[in-house]
N, C-alpha and C positions, 0 to 999 in steps of 0.2 A: 504494500500500500504506500503510495506517495505521501510524504510528510506535508503537513499544512502549517503555515506560519501563523502565529497568534495575531488576531486583529485583522486578518485578511478575508475578503469575501471569496468563497470558493463554492463550487457545486457540491451539493450534499453527498454525491457519490465519492468524494474525496475523504469523507469522514465516516461513512456508513454504507452498509449493504442492505438489501431488502429481499424479502420472500413474499410471494403473493398467492392469494387464493380467491376464488369467486364462487358465489352460490346465488342463483337467481339474479337479482339486480343489486346485490351487495358485494362490495369489494373489501377484502381483508388484506392489509399490508402490514407486515412485521418489519420493523426497521431496527438495525443493530449497529451500534458504534464499533468501528474497528478497534479503537483504543478507549479504555475507560475514561481517560481525561477529557474526551470530547462529549461524553454523555450529557453533562449539564448544558452544554451549548445546544444540543439537539432538543432537550426538554424545553429550553427557553425559546427556541426558534421554530421548531416543527410543532406548531400549535394547531388545535382544531380549526381555528379561524383561517390560518394561512393555508392549510390543506384544503379546506372547503373552497376558498377562493381559487386555488390552483385547479381544482376539478369542476368549477362552476360551469365552464363551457360545455361540459358533458351532462349537465343537469343534476349534479350532486345536490342532495337536499340536506344532508346531515353528516357530520363526522364525529365519531366518539374515539377518544384516545385513552388507552390503557397502558400505564407505565409499568415496565418490568425492570426495576433498578438492579436487581441481582444479576440480570443478563445484559445490562447496559443497553436496553432496548425498549421499544414501545410497539403496541399493536394499534393500528388505525383501522377503524371500521367505517366505510364510506357507503352511504345509502344512495340508491337511485343513480349510480354513476355508470352502470353497464348498458344503458339505453335499452332496457328490456331483458337483459341477460344474454349470456353467451349464445343460447339457442334461438333467442327471439330478436336479437339485434340485426339490423341490415348491414352494419359496418363489418369490415374484415379485421379479424383478430383484435378487437377492441376490449379484451378482457384483462384479467389481473396481471399476467406476466408482462404484457406490453405497457400497462399503466404504471407499473412500479418504476419504469424508467422516467416517466414524467415526474414522479416524486423525487427521484434521485437527481434530477436536473435542477431542483429548487436551490436557490442561492442561500447560503448561511455564512455567518461570520465566525471565524475560529476564535477560541478563547486562549 
């Protein structure tokens, strides 16, 4: 993993990795810091509000965030983001694995 300099704006993928899952029209994104020292920056900046704004163009209606401090991670549950679900959406490959890269492109400031 490339190092990140404190106080610098970087894409989230420099500090964390994600796993994704989808069920119906709900997306589940688990985000884990590569290094424990970056976890608090993720908690402060990867908020429900920012994630909802990031996915607003896809019709997301709600984001719930569940912190997992023992794993230096969080679980984000995003409602109504899959445009009807994997089997019902007209778009190509618009489900969890693809959308995790949208999250990982979010800008954060390192601590």
